[in-house]
C-alpha positions in Angstrom: 10.7 10.4 -24.2 7.3 9.8 -25.9 6.5 6.1 -26.5 6.2 6.7 -30.3 9.7 8.0 -30.5 11.0 5.2 -28.4 9.4 2.6 -30.6 10.8 4.2 -33.7 14.3 4.2 -32.2 13.9 0.5 -31.3 12.7 -0.3 -34.8 15.6 1.5 -36.4 18.1 -0.3 -34.2 16.6 -3.6 -35.0 16.6 -2.9 -38.7 20.2 -1.8 -38.5 21.1 -5.0 -36.8 19.4 -7.0 -39.6 21.6 -5.1 -42.0 24.8 -5.7 -40.0 24.3 -9.3 -39.0 21.3 -10.8 -40.8 22.3 -14.4 -39.8 22.1 -13.5 -36.2 18.7 -11.8 -36.6 17.3 -14.9 -38.5 18.7 -17.2 -35.8 17.1 -15.2 -32.9 13.8 -15.0 -34.7 13.9 -18.8 -35.3 14.7 -19.4 -31.6 11.8 -17.1 -30.5 9.4 -19.0 -32.8 10.6 -22.4 -31.6 10.3 -21.3 -28.0 6.7 -20.1 -28.7 7.6 -16.6 -27.6 6.4 -15.1 -30.9 3.8 -16.3 -33.4 4.9 -17.7 -36.7 3.9 -14.6 -38.5 5.5 -12.2 -36.1 8.6 -10.3 -37.2 8.1 -11.4 -40.9 9.2 -7.9 -42.0 12.4 -8.3 -40.1 13.0 -11.8 -41.5 12.6 -10.3 -45.0 15.0 -7.5 -44.3 17.6 -10.1 -43.1 17.0 -12.2 -46.2 17.5 -9.2 -48.4 20.8 -8.4 -46.7 21.9 -12.0 -46.9 21.3 -11.9 -50.6 23.2 -8.7 -51.0 26.2 -10.1 -49.0 26.1 -13.3 -51.2 26.0 -11.3 -54.4 28.9 -9.1 -53.2 30.9 -12.2 -52.3 30.3 -13.7 -55.8 31.3 -10.5 -57.5 34.4 -10.2 -55.4 35.4 -13.8 -56.1 34.9 -13.3 -59.9 37.0 -10.1 -59.7 39.8 -11.9 -57.9 39.7 -14.7 -60.4 39.9 -12.3 -63.3 42.8 -10.5 -61.7 44.6 -13.8 -61.1 44.4 -14.7 -64.7 46.2 -11.6 -65.9 
């Protein structure tokens, strides 16, 4: 397998993980930074993706809560 294809597959897997469990990704990045294993600006793009999915999950939770509240009032 060419190295380029391998790197793209790894990147796709990591991005998918950021979508599925953004809190885990942020925690791992924070641990790597604290341990000095990565520089402060490494994996910023992945941190942003995780933040985006956290925002989406929170917005969905708020929308679901308001929908349930409206249904309960009926």
